[in-house]
N, C-alpha and C positions, 0 to 999 in steps of 0.2 A: 549071107548075113544081112539083116535089115538095118538100115541106118535111118535115124529120124530125119525128117525133113520139115523145115519150117513152113508152117501154114501161112499163106499170104493173108488170109482173112483174120487169123488170130496169131499175131506175131509173137505172143508170149507163150504159145503152146507149140508142141512138136507133134507131127503125125507120121505114121509109118509110110514109107514109100511103097508104091504098088509093085508087085513082082513083075519082072520082065517076061516076055514071051518065051524066052529060051531057058528060063530057070527051071530046075528040077525039084525045087523045094516049094512047090506051090501048095503042098498040104502041110507044111510046117506050121504047128500051132503058134499062136502069139505068146509072147512072154507074159508071165504072170505078174510082172512088175515093170515099171517104166525102164526104158533103156538107159544105160549109163550116159552121163552127159558127155558131150563132145569136148574135145580140147578147147581151151579158152580161145586160142588163136585160129581155130578151124572155122572157115566160113561156108563150107559146103560147096564150094565152087573153086575154080582155079584161082591162082593168085592174080590173074589178069582180069578176073571178073569185076566189072565196075558196078554191078547191081548190088553188091554187098555193102550197105551203108551203115550197118550197125553191128554190134557184137552180140553173140549169143548170151543169154541170161538163163539162170537156173535158180530154182528155189532152194536147191540143196547147197548152193554155194553162198558163203557169207560175204562175198566180194561186192562192194558197193559200186555200182556203175558210175562211170565218169559223168560229170555234169556238162551237158553240151553248152558251148559258148553261145551267148545270147545273140551274137551277130553271125552265127553259123560258122563256116570254116574261116580260119584266120587268114587275112590277107597281109600284104607287106605293110610294115610299119614305117614310121619316119626314120628309124635308125637303119632300115634295110638299105643295102648298097645296090639292090637290083633296080635297074631303070626300065626294065621291060614290063609289059602288062601281062597279067595272068588271064589265061583263057577261062579259068574256073570262076574268077571274081573280077568282073569289069565294073567296079564301083567308081563313082565320080571322085575326082581329086579333092583333097581336104581344102576347105575354104578358109581364108584368113579370119573371117568373123568367128569361126569356131575356136580359134586360138584365143581371141578376146573373151569369148564366153568361158573358156576353161580358166583364163586368168581371173575373171570375176568370181567364178566358183571357188578358186583357190583362196582368194581374199575373204570370201564369205566363210569358208571353212576355218581359216585362221582366226577370223573375228569371232566365230562361234566358240572355238576352243578358248579364246581369251576371255570371253564373257562368262563361260562356264567355269573358269578358274576360281578356286575358293578364295583367293586374295583380291579378286576384282570387286570394286565397291558396288553394292546393290541397294543399300539404304540411302535415304536423302542425306543423312549426316555424313556418311562416308564419301558420298559423291561430292559434297561441298568441300570437305577437307582435301580430297584429291585435287579438285580444281584449284583450291588455294595453294596447295603445294606446287602444282605445275606452274602457276602464275609466278610464285616466288622464285622458282627455279629459272624460268625464262628471263625474269628481270635481272636476277643475279648473273646469269650467263651473259646477258647483254652488257651490263656494266663491267664485267670482267673483260670482255672483248674490247670494250672502249678503252679501258685502262691499259690493256696490253698493246693495243694499236696506237694509242696516243703517245707521241714522242716527248711531249712536254709534261714532265712529272715533277720537276723541281723549279722553284722560282729562279730567275736569272740574277746574277750579281750586278745589279745596276750601279751600285756604288763603285765597283771596280771599273765599269764602263765609263763613268764620269771622271775617273782619275787617270786611267791609262790612255795613251794615244790610240786612236781607232785606226782601222785599216784604211789606207789611202795609197793605192798603187795598182799594179796589174791585177788581173783576175785571180781570186783566191784559188790555190791549188786544190784540185779534187781529191788529192791524197790526204789533205788536212782533215783531221777528225771533226765531226760535226759538233762535238762538245768542247772543243778547244776554245778557251776564252782569251788566249794570248796568241797573236799572230807570229810573234818573234820570241826568241829566248828571253826569259825573265831578266829584267834589269831594273835597277833603282836610280840610275843616273840620267833619267829622261826629264824633259821639260814638261811641266803640267800643261795640258791643253787649255788654251784661253781663246776667247772670242769676244769682240772682233779684234783683228790684228791692228797694230799701230797705224798702218797706212791705209786703213779701210776707206776713209772718206776721200782718198785720192783716186779711188777706182770708180769708174763710171758705172751706173746701175746696169744690171744684167736684164735682158729681155726674157720674161718668163710667161709662158702660156700654160695655164693650169686648167685641165679638164677634170671636172668632178663627175664621176660616173653616177647616174641616177636612173630611175625607172619612171614610167608614166604616172604611177600612183604616189610618187614621192613629192607631192606639192608642198606639204607642210615642212618637210625637211629643207627643201629649196628656199622657202621663205625664211626659215631660220638662218640659213647660210647668207642670204642676201642682206639680212639686217644685222648680222654679227661680224664674223671674221672677214667676209668679203668686202666690207665697207667701213668697219669701225676704225677710228683713228689710231687706237692702240694696237690694232692688228697691222695696219698699213704703215705706221710710223715708228713702232717699237714700244717697249714697256717703259722706257725712261723718257727723257726729254726728246720730243719728236724732231724730225728733220723737215717738217712741212710736206711730207709725202713724196719727197724727191726719190728716195730709195725704191719705192714701189711704183714710181711713175711709169714704169714699163712692164708692170705685172697685170695680166688680164685673166679673169676667171670666167669660165663658161661651163655649162652643164651639158653632159654628153649622154644621150640615150638612143636606144634603137627605135624602130618603128613602133609607135604606140598602138595599143589595141583599138578596135573600132569604136568602142564605147568611150574611149579617152581621146580620140583624135581632135574633137572640137575644143575641148578644154586645153589640151596641149597647144593647139594652134593659137588660141586666145592668149595663153601665157607667153608664147613666143613673140607675138605682136606687142605685148605690153612691156616686156622686160628686155627683149633683144639679147638674151644670154643663153639660149638653148640651141644645141646642135643635134639634129636628128640624123643618125647614120642610116644608110640605105641597106638595112638588114634587120631581121627580127631581134627583139630584145633577148639578150643572153648574158652570161657571165664568163663562161669558159669555152665558148665556141666561136671565137673569132672577133669579139667586140673590141678587144684591146688592139689587135692588129688593124682593124678597120679604123679605129680612132687615130692611130699613128699615121696610117695612110692618108686619112683626111687632113691631119695636121701638117703633113709634109707639103701639101698643096694649098691649104686654105688658112693656116694659122698666121696671124699678124699681130704685132705689138707696136706701141708708139715708139718713136725714135728718142734719142737722147735730147732732152729739151734744154739742158744747160751745158755750158762749156767750162773749161778750166780744170778738167780732170787730167791727172798724169797719165792714165791709161784708159783707153776707150776700146770698145769691141769693133775694131776696124781691121781690114786686111784679111778677113775670113772669106771663104768662098761664097757665103750666102748673104753677105752684107749689102751687095748691090741690088738685090731684089726688093722692090717696093710695090705698094698698092695703096689706092685711096683709102682713107679711114672708113671702117664700117659704121653702121648705126651704133651709137654708144649705149651701154647699159648704165643704169643708175649707180652701180658700184664700180664703174671703171675709174681709173685714176683721175684725180681732180685736175691735174695739169692737162690731161686730154680734153676734159670738158672746157677748161679755160682756153685752150687752143682753138676749140670749135667756136667759142663765143666771141673771142676777141679778134681773131685773124680771119680775113676774108677768104684766104686760101690756106687750107689746113696743110700741115706738114704730112707727107706720105708716111705710112706705116711700113715697118720692115719685118724681116723674119725674126722669130725669137731665137735667143741663144739656147734656151732650154724648153723642152716640152715636158710637162709634168702630168702624171696620171694620179688621181686621188679618188678615194671612196667617199660617199656622202655621209658615212659614219665617222669621219675624221674631222677634227677641229684644227684648222691650219692658221698659224700666225704668219701672215704674209711677209712682214718685214724680216722675221727670223729666217724664213725660207729663202727669200731673195738674197739676204746677206750671205748665207752659206753657199749658195750657187754663185754669187759674185766672186767670192774668194776662189772657188774652184775654176771659174772661167779664166782668171788671169794667172793661174799657176802655169809653170813651164810644162810643156808636154813631156810625156814619158819618152825616153830614148828608145829607138828600136832595139830589139834583142840582138845580140851578136850571132854571127853564123855558128852553126854547130861545131865546125872545126876550131874556130876561135874560142868558143866556150869550153871546149875540151882542153885546149892548151892552157887557158886561164885556170881551170880546175886543177890541172896537173902541176902548175907552178905554185898554186896557192896551198896545196897540201901534198905531203909525201905519199908515195904509193902505199896502198893498204897492205898489211901483213898477209902472208899467204894463208894463214890459218883462219882468217876472218872471211868466211865464204859469203856472208851477206854483203860485206863491204865490197868484195871483189865483184859480186854480181851487180851491185848498184853502180859501181864505177864503169863496168863494161856496158851496161844498159844505157842507151841515150836518154837524155832528160825528156820526160814527157810533160808537156804543158797542157793546160786546159784547152788551148786552141787546137792542139793536135788531136785531142779526144773528140772535139766537135768540129773538125775540119769539114767544110762542105764538099760534097762529091760532085756537084754541078758547078758550072762556071757562072759566077755571079755577074750581074750587069755592071757592078762597080767593083769587081774583084781586084782590079789594079788601079787604085785611085791615082789621080794625076798628082804631079809634084806640088801644085798649088794647094792641095788639100792636106799636105803634111802638117801644117801648122794649125789646122782647125782643132778646136777643143773636142776632145773625146772623153766625155765624163759620163759615168753612170752612178747616180747618187741615190742613197736611200738607207734603209735599215737592213743590214746584212744579217740574214737568218741562217743559222747553222753553217756559216761559211760557204753557202752555196748560192743563194739568190736574195734579191732585195724584196722586202715585204711589200705586199700588194696594197697596203693602206695608202702609201704615197711613195713614188720614186720618180726620178727625173733623168732624162736623157738629153744630151746635147744635140743640137739640130742635125749635124752631120750623121749621127747614128740614126736619128729618126728618118732622114731621107734615105739612108741605105736600107733600113728595115722595110720601108714602103716599096722599094724596087727589087729587092733580092728575090729571085724565084724560089730558092730553097726555103726561105723564111715563110713564104706564102703557103707552104705545105705543113707548117708547124704552128698552126693557129688554134688547135683544139687541145684542151688540157688546162691545168691550173695556170691562170694567166701570169702570175708573178714568176713561177718557175719557167714557163715558156719564154717570157721576156728575157730572163737571164741566159737561157740557152741561145736566144738570138744574138745577144751581145758576145757570147763566147764564139760564135760563128763568124764574127766580123773578120774581114781579111787581115786587119792589123790588130787582132784582139789583144796582143801583148801590150799595146800602147793605149788601151782604153783604161782610164783611171776609175777604179771602183772606190768610191768614197762612201764610207759607212758612218752613220750617226746613230749610235745606240744609247746615248745618254738622254737626249732631248726629244726622242720619239718613244712613246710608251702608251699603254692602255689606260682607260679611265679607272680611277680608284675602285669603283664598284664592280668592275668587270670580273675580278678574281682570277685572271689569267697569269701566266708566268711573266708576262710583260707589264703587269699592272703594279702601280704604286701611287702615292699621292702626287698632287700637282707640284711640279718641281720648279724651283727658282734658284738663281745663282747663289744666294746667301746660304741655302742648305747644302749645296755642293761644296762650297768653301768650308763648311763645318765638317763634312765627312772625309774630305781628302786627307787631312793629317792622320786620321785613323787608318785609312787604306795604305798610306805610305809606311806606317809602322808595320802593318801586316806584310807588306811587300818585302821589307827588310828581313822579317823572320822567315818568309818563304824563300827568299834568295839564299839565306844561309842553309836552309834545309836542302834545297835542290842542289846547292853547290856540293854538299857532302854526298848526296845521292849520285851526282854526275861523275864522281871519281870512281864509282864502281864500274866494272866492265859491262859493256853493252847497255849502258844507261841512256835514257832518252835525253835530249837537250833540255836544260833547265827552262821551265816555262811552258813546254809543250805537254799537254795532258795533265797539268797540275790542277787539282781541284781547288776551286775558290773557297775561301772561308764562308761558312754558312751565314754569318752576320752581314756579309756584303749584300745579301738579298733582303735583309730586314727592312721593313717599312713601318713607320709610326702610324700609318693610316690603314692599310689593308693587309690581309693575310692570305697567302695563296691557298686556294681550295676552300675558303670559308666565305660565306656571304657577309658583306659589309654591314656593320651596325654602328651607329654613332657611339662615341666614347661614353657618353652619359645621356640619359633621356632628358627631354625638356629643353633642348637647345633651340634658340631662335633661328630664323632663316639665315641671317648673316653668320651666326656662330656655326651652324651646320655646314655651311660652305667653307668657312675657315678651318673646320676640323678635317676637311679633305686635302689641305695643303700639307705636303710632306715636311716633317720636322717642326711644324707650328706647335705652339704651346697648347692650342685648342685640341690638337690631335692626341695630347698626352693627359688630358684631365681624366680623373677617375672619381669614383664615389668614396674612396678611402678617406678616412678622417685626417685632416691636416694637409691633404693634397691640394694641388692647384685647382682653383674653382673656375668655372666658365667665365664668370664676370671678370676676374683678374686676368685670365688668358686673353680675353677680348680687349681689355684695356691696353695691354702691352703687346698687342700684335704688331707685326712689321708692316711698314708702309711700302709702297711700290719702289720708291727710291732706294730703300734699304735692301729690299729683296733683289733688285737688279744691280746692287753694289755701285750705284751711281752711273751705270752704263745704259745706253739706249737699247742694246741688243745683248744676247748671250743667254737667253732662257729657252723655254719650251718652244719647239717647232711644231710638233703634231701630237695631238691626243687622239688615240684611236679607240675603236670598239665602243662607240657611243651608240648603244642600241635603243635607248629610250630618249624621248624628248626632254624628260626631266634631267637626265644626265647631260644632255647638250646644254641646257640652260645653266646647270651648275658649272660646267666648264667655262661658259661665257662669263659668268659672274666672277669666277676665280681668276681668270686670265685677263679680262678686259675691265673689270670694275675695281673699286677700291681707291683710297686716298693715296696720293703720292707721298704725303707725310701725315702720319697720325697725330692726333692732338698731343699725346704724350711726347712724341718725337719732336714736335714743333716747339714745345715749351721747355723741355729738359734736355740737357746734353746727355748722350748715351755713352758712358765709358764701357769699354770692352774688357772684361775680366777673364783671365786665363787661370784655371785652377788645375793643379795636378791631381789626378784621380787615382786612388788605389783600387777602385771597384773594377769589376769585370767589364769587358767590352760590351756585354749585353745590356749594361746599365748606362751606356754612354749618352742616351737621349732622355734619361729620366729628368723630370723638372727640377730645377735648382731650388732648394729650400735653405732656410737659414741654418738648419742643423747640418745639412750637407756642406755648406760653405765653411762652417766652423771646423768640420772634420777634414777639410782639405789640408794637404801637407804644406802648401805654400800658395801665395797669391801674388801675382806680378801684374803690373799695369804699365801702360805707356810704352816707351821705347825699349824697355828691358825684354820685350817679347822677341826681339831680333836675336838675342843671344841664348834663347831657350831652345830645347830640343822639342820641336813640334811633333815628333813621333809619339810622345807620351803625354801630350797636352790636349786638353779639350777646350773648345771655345764656347763661351756662353755669353749671351747678350742679357745684360741687366738693365732694364728700362725703368728709370725713376730712382730717386734717392730716398725719399721718405718711406716708400713701400718696399724697400729692399729686404727688410726682415720678414715681410709677409711671404716672400717667395722662397 
């Protein structure tokens, strides 16, 4: 039988094979038709023949031949587990740049499909609308994230802060809620905070070194500070009758900055030579990368203040570990105390300067009343030191004697009783041995004070805080603190204080009433410029609310598993109300067309000028200005007791407004000087929200009763509102 054989020259055709020599069918005629096709898998050779590289094809078959791969025979792919090389395919290994090319091609393919999508904008108008939509979406998402991440969403109850006693004791517990506005259970039988104390003038002035953080470009702000609160008589002597500068005779103000940039070096050097009040730290200018620690390190070795120039005080800062260190007086600045200048001019040998009792850090956007600041620190300096905490065993015995054992079914109480008390110092205990980890016995009586605005019961606000000198000296030497210099500087400073070896004896003194933001700032800490007269007006209303809250919390405390009364109790909303500013709203004058003096008066909290409106029959700006309060009335006849710091002064105009409101003005207005001012108390049936509405003749007639003079002592001040009526003939006009 003849088998077709593939012709090498014509691979698509088949030829008959030649007969062999031994064949007996040599004369067999050829078939009249083509031979039948060979089986599909027949190669015409043995299975081991490597010459067969293609499959037979036939026109009689409808089978479509396989399409050869464009790369020839397939080699191992990336998913193959074979690590050996193939003898049939010795291709080069895959290069990394090919993966990048494939990634680019994939992105191009996706972009091509996206562009070809029917909803993709292709006309100019649709493209503009799409861009506008994406912009609005991005802005909305940004503001949403800012709102979510911003912890300050509600204005703070500053009226409650000015009525309730503030925290003054050991470090606040880290277990205390950040929103708790009361440190202790709610009570109504406390003494209203007052300042200054009766024996204030018997205490020798405290030595205060105040460093104002600034930068090389802040020349204008430094000049404002030099000419206002650093030297003004009402800043250094107080709002009322001055003391001749004795109180702030030991208060020094210096500007603290890092290394200036090259283009500012000459100007800064000239400013230093001219004013003698700039300290350049040996580090690059920064805010949260170690500048605060570098300042306190410098202050521990180079800060000096004048000595006590007068005698006759009942208590003086003597017997402390740092009082024996002295230094010759440095070159004086123009705003240094007048007694220091007098000592330099009159005495041939000047008295040596000594270490400060407090080192203060302040920002240059803060307006500081130096007499008020020194007065608060003076009182803290002479307070008795906090006693050391009892040993754990003694503390456990005291707790067991003070309260009976908890019932067995109160699992939470049992767990809390068995767990040792965890203090803030335990949570921040240093792991390394400090250079002053075990202070000597003579340091036990040193003042350990950390003073400022306590924020969220965790740290003192960075606008201004003060540390007693023993703490500053420890911060400068402790090796662990040196590793904690980066981060938000106010939070880091509070962490340093919690690491102090005797952290339980450090007195954290908070001042939330008289430290606030500028009225135009619009922050949760913002309200009008505050004076003691307005605080005295809002306190009776707060006391009335406290009585109501105490009854409510007493009923709730009787329930099982109730929180202690006063903890986590929300403050009434009207405690955060301000007659000047509204949280989250840009400030606008009460009425347009106010003069310069009237516009500043409108920024004073509780002033009549802040309540004027365009309504018919309401108080007019002219009448409100005529019956404004003088400084003597606003300070209630005291020298001290008002605003300490106004913060967040971001514009120079805001700074000048603050200077005008706190430093200027008559001690006695013309109306006060010519007419006696009776104080009228009127019972009001109106809601608390109308407590600050201006008094009119109609409102006075609708009052239930009017009492004057000494009969006030027998009235219930919890339901009484205080109103100042200035003038007799114009009473009906108000």
